[in-house]
Residue, then its C-alpha position, 0 to 999 in steps of 0.5 A: x192081288x198077289x197073283x196078278x202081274x206086277x205090270x198091272x198093279x199100282x200102289x203096291x204095299x211093299x214091306x222091306x226087312x233091311x239092315x243099314x248101308x246095303x238096305x238103305x241103298x236098296x230102299x233108295x232105288x225101290x222108292x223111285x218106283x212110287x209104291x207104298x214102302x215100309x222099311x223094318x230096320x235092324x236094331x241089333x247094332x244099337x249101342x250106348x256110347x258116352x251115354x248116347x243111344x246110337x242106332x247105326x242101321x236106322x240112321x244110315x237108312x234115314x240119312x240115305x233117304x234124306x240125302x244126308x249120307x256121306x257118299x264117300x264113307x257110306x255111313x255118317x253125314x256128308x260134310x262131316x267134321x270130327x272136332x268133338x271126337x278129336x277132343x274126346x281122344x285128347x281127354x282119353x290120352x291124358x286123363x285116366x278117368x276118361x280113357x275107359x269112357x272113350x272107345x278109340x275105335x268108335x268115332x262120332x262125327x259132329x253132325x251125326x252127334x246131333x242125331x244121337x243127342x236128340x234121340x237120347x233125350x227123347x228116349x230118356x223122356x220115355x219116348x219109344x224108339x219107333x216114335x223117335x225114328x218117325x220124328x227123325x224121318x220128319x226132319x229128313x223127309x225120307x219118303x219111306x215109312x221107317x220102323x225099327x224092328x222093336x222098341x225093346x233093347x236088342x243088341x248083338x254080341x259076338x263070342x270070339x274064339x278066345x272065349x271073350x265076348x264083344x259088342x257086334x260094333x266092336x267086332x265089326x269096326x275095331x276088329x274088322x271081323x278078322x277075329x274069328x267068331x264062334x257064335x252071335x248072341x242077340x241079347x233081348x231078342x227072345x223077350x222083345x216085341x215088335x215095334x208098333x206097325x211092324x206086324x201090320x206092315x208084314x200082314x197087310x203087305x202085297x210083297x215082303x222083301x228081304x233087302x240084300x243086307x247081311x243075312x246073319x246080323x241084319x235080317x237074321x237079327x230082325x227075325x230073332x224077334x219071334x213074332x216077326x219071324x212068325x209074321x213072315x211065315x204066315x203073311x199072305x204076301x209072297x216073300x222074296x229076298x235079294x242075295x247079298x252074295x255075288x260070285x261067292x263073295x259079300x257085296x259089301x262088308x264082312x258077311x262071309x265072316x258072319x256066315x262062316x261063324x254059323x256054318x253057312x257057305x258064302x254063296x247065293x244058294x247057301x244063303x237062300x237055303x239058310x232062309x229056307x222055303x216057306x212051304x217047308x216052314x222056312x221064310x222065303x218064296x222067291x230069291x234073286x241071284x246075280x247073273x254070275x250065280x245063274x247055276x243056282x237058279x235051277x237048284x233052288x227051284x227044285x228046292x221049292x224056291x222060285x228063283x231068277x238071275x238078274x244084275x244085283x250090283x247097286x252101281x247107281x239108283x237106276x240099277x238098284x231100281x231095276x233090282x227092286x222091279x225084278x224082285x216085285x216082278x218075281x213076287x207078283x208074277x209067280x213066286x207063290x205059283 
């Protein structure tokens, strides 16, 4: 089936490795094509604040697919209020014992807080993160199977050039990735096992896609779980990625700072080479670049990576659906030829 034209296939089983905001928006477009979609979500951004376990990327995906995401911010809930955050800030400003507990740079909205409360209670009762995520999807009617990459605790920490180390969320939210990083440490990943269903979703897929998510701290962190990287390398499905870099700049966020920290140039071609051609032990068979990066097509083809240039800006759901359709067409129309 993998060698048939996408136009002749129905009910394609698509497994997508993805991060939060960009990955969620990509899934929104992909979902409209009517295929069987499973999203394997990054958990490296997860952290504990005030005793609550927060899964930013999982929540962004669930809220977006469920129609509850804040369209203005791109994260958190639509119609959000922040009365609890403001009250916590008041405590932190007036009580020394509270100031160390309340991170001023990380604010939880009141509606969002309900998700963290219920998930944290489930986890405390021994429920796995993947099960808790499935229950959240029931409430939000996501239309996509969402699985965290692992049920184990995996957190990304950033080593800074002043020899200090901070959680990725602090580097990203508080410092806006402006403090240079020397490297990223994905704590717990090497010993982690994939969540139930992850390996099956990769092995049984007709197509595996890398969403246009951060290649270092989203897709890269998922692949830090050894069994997941092995599954991607060994699946019989074609593996195609969509570039998160357009015209030498990150589409969203500070992916350039992440790429710089690991010595990779901020270009569509460089990210494809970072993932590597599967026939040579890498991770991808095909790669979509934006029209402005068309010069990379021939170069990557010579490197063994099937490549096409198409519009990759997710202006709206229709534009995103066209991107997803192009990725499936590349995969099933010859990414392994």
